[in-house]
C-alpha positions in Angstrom: -17.7 -19.2 -20.9 -19.5 -17.0 -18.3 -16.3 -16.4 -16.5 -14.5 -15.2 -19.6 -17.4 -12.9 -20.3 -17.0 -11.5 -16.8 -13.3 -11.1 -17.5 -14.1 -9.1 -20.7 -16.4 -6.8 -18.7 -13.6 -6.3 -16.1 -11.2 -5.4 -18.9 -13.6 -2.8 -20.4 -14.0 -1.3 -16.9 -10.3 -1.2 -16.4 -9.8 0.6 -19.8 -12.5 3.0 -18.8 -10.8 3.9 -15.6 -7.5 4.6 -17.3 -9.2 6.7 -20.1 -11.1 8.7 -17.4 -7.8 9.3 -15.6 -5.7 10.2 -18.6 -8.3 12.3 -20.5 -10.3 14.0 -17.8 -8.9 13.8 -14.2 -5.2 14.5 -14.8 -5.8 17.5 -17.1 -8.3 18.9 -14.6 -5.7 18.5 -11.8 -3.0 20.1 -13.9 -5.2 23.1 -14.7 -6.2 23.5 -11.0 -2.5 23.4 -10.0 -1.6 26.1 -12.6 -4.5 28.2 -11.5 -3.2 28.2 -8.0 0.3 29.1 -9.1 1.7 25.8 -7.7 5.1 24.7 -9.0 5.1 21.7 -11.3 8.1 19.6 -11.9 8.4 15.9 -12.5 5.9 15.2 -9.6 7.4 11.7 -9.1 7.5 10.3 -5.6 10.4 8.2 -6.8 12.6 11.2 -7.6 13.5 12.2 -4.0 14.4 8.6 -3.2 16.4 8.2 -6.4 18.3 11.4 -6.2 19.0 10.8 -2.5 20.5 7.4 -3.4 22.4 8.8 -6.3 23.9 11.6 -4.2 24.9 9.2 -1.4 26.3 6.4 -3.6 28.0 8.5 -6.3 29.0 11.8 -4.5 28.9 10.7 -0.9 26.5 13.4 0.1 24.1 13.1 3.0 20.6 12.5 1.5 19.0 13.9 4.6 20.9 17.2 4.4 19.1 20.5 3.5 21.4 20.9 0.5 20.2 17.6 -1.0 16.6 18.5 -0.1 16.9 21.7 -2.2 18.4 19.7 -5.1 15.4 17.4 -4.8 13.0 20.3 -4.9 14.5 21.6 -8.1 13.6 18.4 -9.9 10.4 17.5 -8.1 8.8 21.0 -8.2 10.9 22.6 -10.9 12.4 25.0 -8.4 13.2 25.4 -4.7 10.0 26.1 -2.7 9.7 29.0 -0.4 8.2 28.2 3.1 7.1 31.8 3.4 5.1 31.7 0.1 1.5 30.6 0.8 1.2 29.4 -2.8 4.0 27.0 -2.5 3.3 23.5 -1.3 4.1 22.6 2.3 5.7 19.2 1.4 9.5 19.6 1.4 9.9 16.5 -0.8 12.9 15.5 1.4 14.5 12.0 1.6 12.6 10.6 4.5 13.2 6.8 4.1 15.6 4.4 5.9 19.0 4.8 4.3 19.1 1.2 3.2 16.6 2.0 0.5 19.6 3.1 -1.5 20.6 -0.5 -1.9 17.3 -1.2 -3.7 17.9 1.8 -6.0 21.6 1.2 -6.5 21.3 -0.4 -9.9 19.5 2.7 -11.2 21.6 5.6 -9.9 23.7 5.9 -13.0 20.7 6.0 -15.4 18.9 9.2 -16.3 15.8 9.8 -14.2 13.6 9.7 -17.3 14.7 6.1 -17.9 14.4 5.1 -14.2 10.9 6.7 -14.1 9.8 4.6 -17.1 11.2 1.4 -15.7 9.5 1.9 -12.3 6.3 3.1 -13.8 5.7 -0.2 -15.6 7.4 -2.4 -13.0 5.2 -1.1 -10.2 2.1 -1.6 -12.4 3.1 -5.2 -13.0 4.0 -5.5 -9.3 0.5 -4.6 -8.3 -0.9 -7.1 -10.7 1.4 -9.8 -9.3 0.1 -9.1 -5.7 -3.3 -10.6 -6.6 -2.1 -14.2 -7.3 0.4 -13.9 -4.4 -2.2 -12.9 -1.9 -4.6 -15.5 -3.3 -2.0 -18.3 -2.7 -1.2 -17.0 0.8 -4.8 -17.2 1.9 -5.6 -20.4 0.2 -8.0 -19.0 -2.4 -8.0 -21.3 -5.4 -10.0 -20.0 -8.4 -10.0 -20.5 -12.2 -7.6 -18.6 -14.5 -10.4 -16.5 -15.8 -11.4 -15.5 -12.2 -7.8 -14.7 -11.2 -7.3 -12.6 -14.4 -10.5 -10.7 -13.7 -9.4 -9.9 -10.1 -6.0 -8.8 -11.4 -7.5 -6.5 -14.1 -9.8 -4.9 -11.6 -6.8 -4.3 -9.3 -4.8 -2.5 -12.0 -8.0 -0.7 -13.0 -8.3 1.1 -9.7 -7.5 4.7 -9.0 -4.7 3.9 -6.4 -3.0 1.9 -9.2 -3.4 4.8 -11.7 -1.8 7.1 -9.1 1.1 4.7 -8.5 1.7 4.6 -12.3 2.0 8.3 -12.5 3.7 9.1 -9.2 5.8 6.0 -8.7 5.4 5.8 -5.0 7.1 2.8 -3.4 3.9 1.6 -1.7 3.3 -0.8 -4.6 6.8 -2.3 -4.1 6.2 -2.8 -0.4 2.8 -4.4 -1.1 4.4 -6.8 -3.6 7.2 -7.7 -1.0 4.6 -8.3 1.7 2.4 -10.4 -0.7 5.4 -12.5 -1.8 6.5 -12.9 1.9 3.0 -14.3 2.8 3.0 -16.6 -0.3 6.5 -17.8 0.6 5.3 -18.6 4.1 2.4 -20.6 2.6 5.0 -22.6 0.7 7.0 -23.2 3.9 9.9 -21.1 2.4 10.4 -19.4 5.8 13.9 -18.1 5.1 12.7 -16.4 1.9 9.6 -15.1 3.6 11.7 -13.4 6.3 14.1 -12.0 3.8 11.3 -10.4 1.8 9.6 -9.1 5.0 12.9 -7.4 6.0 13.1 -5.7 2.5 9.5 -4.4 3.0 10.7 -2.2 5.9 11.9 0.3 3.3 8.5 1.8 4.2 8.3 1.1 7.9 4.9 2.8 8.4 3.3 0.4 5.9 5.1 -2.8 7.0 5.3 -2.4 10.8 2.0 -4.2 11.6 2.8 -6.9 9.1 6.2 -7.5 10.8 4.4 -7.8 14.2 1.8 -10.1 12.6 4.4 -12.4 11.2 6.5 -12.5 14.3 3.5 -13.3 16.5 2.6 -16.0 14.0 6.1 -17.4 14.1 6.0 -17.5 17.9 2.9 -19.7 17.7 5.0 -22.6 16.3 8.5 -21.4 16.9 10.3 -24.7 16.2 8.6 -25.0 12.9 8.7 -21.4 11.8 11.8 -19.9 13.5 13.7 -19.6 10.2 11.3 -16.8 9.2 12.2 -14.7 12.3 15.9 -15.5 12.0 16.0 -14.6 8.3 14.1 -11.4 9.0 16.4 -10.4 11.9 19.6 -11.2 10.1 18.6 -9.4 6.9 17.4 -6.3 8.7 20.5 -6.3 10.8 22.6 -6.5 7.7 20.7 -3.6 6.1 21.1 -1.5 9.2 24.8 -2.1 9.5 25.5 -1.6 5.8 23.6 1.7 6.1 25.7 2.7 9.0 28.8 1.9 7.0 27.9 4.1 4.1 26.3 6.9 6.3 27.3 6.9 9.9 24.6 7.9 12.4 21.9 7.4 9.8 19.3 6.2 12.2 19.2 9.5 14.1 19.1 11.4 10.8 16.2 9.2 9.6 14.2 9.8 12.7 14.7 13.5 12.5 13.6 13.4 8.8 10.6 11.3 9.6 9.6 13.6 12.4 9.9 16.6 10.1 7.9 14.7 7.4 5.0 14.3 9.8 4.9 18.0 10.4 4.8 19.1 6.8 3.6 16.3 4.6 1.2 14.0 6.4 -2.5 14.2 5.8 -4.6 13.4 8.8 -5.7 9.8 9.3 -9.3 8.7 9.0 -9.4 8.5 12.8 -8.3 12.1 13.0 -11.0 13.1 10.5 -13.6 11.4 12.5 -12.4 11.9 16.1 -10.1 14.8 16.1 -6.4 14.9 17.1 -6.9 13.9 20.8 -9.3 11.0 20.6 -7.7 9.6 17.4 -4.6 8.6 19.3 -6.7 6.7 21.9 -8.6 5.0 19.0 -5.3 4.1 17.2 -3.9 2.6 20.3 -7.1 0.6 20.9 -7.1 -0.6 17.3 -3.4 -1.7 17.6 -4.2 -3.5 20.9 -7.1 -5.3 19.3 -4.9 -6.2 16.3 -2.4 -7.8 18.7 -5.2 -9.8 20.3 -6.3 -11.1 16.9 -2.7 -12.0 16.0 -2.2 -13.9 19.2 -5.6 -15.6 18.7 -4.6 -16.8 15.2 -0.9 -17.5 15.9 -1.3 -21.2 15.5 -3.1 -21.2 12.2 -1.5 -22.5 9.0 -0.3 -20.3 6.2 -2.7 -20.7 3.3 -5.7 -21.2 5.5 -8.8 -19.1 5.9 -7.7 -18.1 9.4 -4.4 -16.8 8.0 -6.3 -14.8 5.4 -8.3 -13.1 8.2 -5.1 -12.3 10.0 -3.6 -10.7 6.9 -6.9 -8.9 6.2 -7.0 -7.5 9.8 -3.4 -6.3 9.5 -4.0 -4.5 6.2 -7.2 -2.9 7.3 -5.8 -1.6 10.6 -2.7 -0.3 8.9 -4.7 1.8 6.4 -7.0 3.1 9.1 -4.4 4.4 11.5 -2.1 5.8 8.7 -2.6 9.2 7.1 -5.1 9.2 4.3 -2.9 8.5 1.2 -4.7 7.0 -1.7 -1.8 4.9 -3.2 -1.5 3.0 0.1 -4.9 1.4 -0.7 -3.1 -1.1 -2.9 -2.6 -2.9 0.4 -6.4 -3.6 0.7 -6.2 -6.4 -1.8 -5.8 -9.2 0.8 -8.7 -7.8 2.8 -11.0 -7.8 -0.2 -9.9 -11.2 -1.5 -10.5 -12.9 1.8 -14.2 -12.0 1.6 -14.3 -14.1 -1.6 -12.9 -17.0 0.4 -15.2 -16.4 3.4 -18.0 -18.5 4.8 -19.6 -15.4 6.5 -22.4 -15.2 3.9 -24.9 -16.2 6.6 -23.8 -13.4 8.9 -25.9 -10.3 8.2 -23.8 -7.5 9.5 -20.4 -8.6 8.2 -22.1 -9.4 4.8 -23.7 -5.9 4.7 -20.4 -4.2 5.5 -18.5 -6.2 2.9 -21.1 -5.3 0.3 -20.7 -1.6 1.3 -16.9 -2.0 0.7 -17.4 -3.5 -2.7 -20.0 -0.8 -3.5 -17.3 1.8 -2.8 -15.1 0.1 -5.4 -18.0 -0.3 -7.8 -18.9 3.4 -7.6 -15.3 4.2 -8.6 -15.2 1.7 -11.5 -18.7 2.4 -12.9 -18.6 6.2 -12.7 -15.1 6.4 -14.2 -16.2 4.1 -17.0 -19.3 6.2 -17.7 -17.2 9.4 -17.8 -14.8 7.6 -20.1 -17.6 6.6 -22.5 -19.0 10.2 -22.4 -15.5 11.5 -23.4 -16.0 9.8 -26.8 -19.1 11.9 -27.4 -18.3 15.2 -25.5 -15.1 17.2 -25.3 -13.1 16.1 -22.2 -12.9 19.8 -21.2 -16.7 19.8 -20.7 -16.5 16.9 -18.3 -13.8 18.3 -16.0 -16.3 19.6 -13.5 -17.2 15.9 -12.9 -13.6 14.7 -13.0 -13.5 13.8 -9.3 -16.9 12.1 -9.1 -15.4 8.6 -9.0 -13.2 9.5 -6.0 -16.1 10.3 -3.7 -16.0 6.9 -2.0 -12.2 6.6 -1.7 -12.0 7.8 1.9 -14.8 5.6 3.1 -13.2 2.4 1.8 -10.5 1.6 4.5 -12.9 2.1 7.5 -15.6 0.1 5.8 -13.2 -2.7 5.1 -11.9 -2.6 8.7 -15.5 -2.8 10.1 -16.3 -5.7 7.7 -13.2 -7.6 8.8 -13.6 -6.8 12.5 -17.3 -7.9 12.6 -16.5 -11.1 10.6 -13.7 -12.1 13.0 -16.1 -11.5 15.9 -18.8 -13.6 14.3 -16.2 -16.3 13.6 -15.2 -16.4 17.2 -18.8 -16.6 18.4 -20.1 -19.1 15.9 -17.0 -21.0 14.7 -14.1 -21.2 17.2 -10.7 -22.1 16.1 -10.4 -25.9 16.0 -8.3 -27.6 18.7 -6.0 -28.8 16.0 -5.0 -25.2 15.3 -4.7 -24.3 18.9 -1.9 -26.9 19.5 1.5 -26.8 17.8 2.4 -29.7 15.5 4.7 -32.3 16.8 
């Protein structure tokens, strides 16, 4: 009974976050954009990818070309943007994905974008919800139905999920593919896991460390897990070759588009905020090296174990710390947060304090949004718009806090509870 009461409270918080976003935050952002004279179109991150796929598959036009970019801008912004106009956004909204993304979007290119947008809006929302049980299974976290539903409701009642719903960025799809890949590995469905991992490379910046993580993990017990690596390699090769067939020399065009994207669209990473452009590179390299050390250390652990959970948590936390600050990417923090609920680090003061600080950041977001939502029933939403961004104050602090919590927990685990010898030797 107590668990279901907790679920009801989580549901009310979730509804409060969505009401705050719909009635207070989004109108405030729209007014601010109009006041700046910024162009407003469909504002869907899916649109550049969908139109690029449509132009390539139906009209055989290069989605990376300047002409298609201008067509994208007319839909995304409502008009072409002028680089010399300081009021226009710097983001060119170009097609900056691997060309094999068009195979994922191929079933939708003949539909109107309004229809496609509605399909993806709800599909991505349900996809984020589905990541919770998938990650839970992957890390061996077994809880009651009420507990799992509560965690799922809180996941879809977070601001990154609200943002995904309105912007349809494909980060949610990649998070779902990675979660399903990890869950498939826990089921010993290694060929399926490798296939899903290859599909997740449609956003290589999000999936790169997960690919390294899984390949190092496979190497730990190669004879047992090699099907994952073989499935991943064959699927990725098929995607690359198929992309070359429909658009010759696409790899060079993609790298040019990605390099251009970094110059006009990328926000600085948390490391750049804290350390500046020079030292942030050294810090990012150090973090990646430390991540590889952790991956090697846990390479023999079993999928579905606590150790596997810490490996996934480390991968997610490092990924979000070194990437540019983009809120919708925080849907990838789910495994790092869930692993704390499966942790035996309650006796370790520093990891416990950092974990509590991470959950406090989330709590601030949920509680302040819910309070503003309740206030909107009594006061006109317009009068609350000066407080619209109050729940977002802790967003930027969440990834580094999670990283510190995970890092200190792993260190404490190594100091106080080394990996058993049974995990250090491959099974016969």
